[in-house]
C-alpha positions in Angstrom: 19.6 -12.9 -23.1 18.2 -16.2 -23.2 15.5 -17.3 -20.9 17.6 -19.0 -18.2 19.7 -15.8 -18.0 16.4 -13.7 -17.6 15.6 -16.1 -15.0 18.6 -16.2 -13.1 18.8 -12.3 -13.3 15.6 -12.1 -11.6 17.2 -14.1 -8.5 20.4 -12.5 -8.7 19.0 -9.1 -8.5 15.8 -9.4 -6.4 17.8 -11.5 -3.8 21.3 -9.8 -4.0 23.2 -13.0 -4.5 25.8 -14.4 -6.7 25.5 -16.9 -10.0 27.1 -19.5 -7.7 24.2 -19.5 -5.2 21.9 -20.6 -7.9 21.3 -24.4 -7.3 18.8 -26.9 -6.0 19.3 -25.9 -2.1 17.9 -22.2 -2.9 14.5 -22.4 -1.4 12.0 -20.1 0.2 13.4 -18.7 3.2 16.8 -20.2 3.1 18.2 -17.0 2.9 17.5 -13.8 4.5 16.0 -12.1 1.4 13.7 -14.8 0.3 11.3 -14.0 2.7 7.4 -13.3 1.7 8.1 -9.7 0.8 11.1 -10.9 -1.2 9.0 -13.7 -2.9 6.6 -11.3 -4.0 9.3 -9.0 -5.5 10.6 -12.2 -7.3 7.2 -13.1 -8.6 7.3 -9.3 -10.1 10.7 -9.5 -11.7 9.6 -13.0 -13.1 6.2 -11.8 -14.6 8.1 -8.6 -15.9 10.8 -10.3 -17.4 8.7 -13.0 -19.1 5.8 -10.9 -19.6 3.5 -13.3 -17.7 1.1 -13.5 -15.1 1.5 -16.1 -12.5 -1.7 -17.9 -11.0 -2.0 -17.6 -7.1 -1.4 -21.4 -6.7 1.8 -21.0 -8.5 3.0 -18.3 -6.6 2.2 -20.3 -3.2 3.9 -23.6 -4.9 7.1 -21.5 -6.1 9.1 -22.7 -3.2 12.8 -22.9 -4.7 14.9 -22.5 -7.7 14.4 -25.7 -9.5 10.6 -25.8 -8.9 10.5 -21.7 -10.6 11.9 -23.5 -13.7 9.0 -25.9 -13.8 6.4 -23.5 -12.9 7.6 -21.2 -15.3 7.4 -23.9 -18.0 4.0 -24.3 -17.7 3.6 -20.7 -18.9 5.3 -21.4 -22.3 8.9 -20.3 -21.0 11.6 -22.9 -22.4 14.5 -23.2 -20.9 
């Protein structure tokens, strides 16, 4: 499984959405499941999948599917 598949899988499993939903318009609170609790579940899933610990500023700034890709690149994750 490559890093993009891991990333996408975290969103799909955490939010119960399909791969077709993964796009630029997927943002924090744009779907019911991506509330504050869902956000922290997503962070935990990503931290586990990539064996990283996100800084609080990055967790707060992680506001969309696309932003998340850039955030994880800061931690050495290559997509």
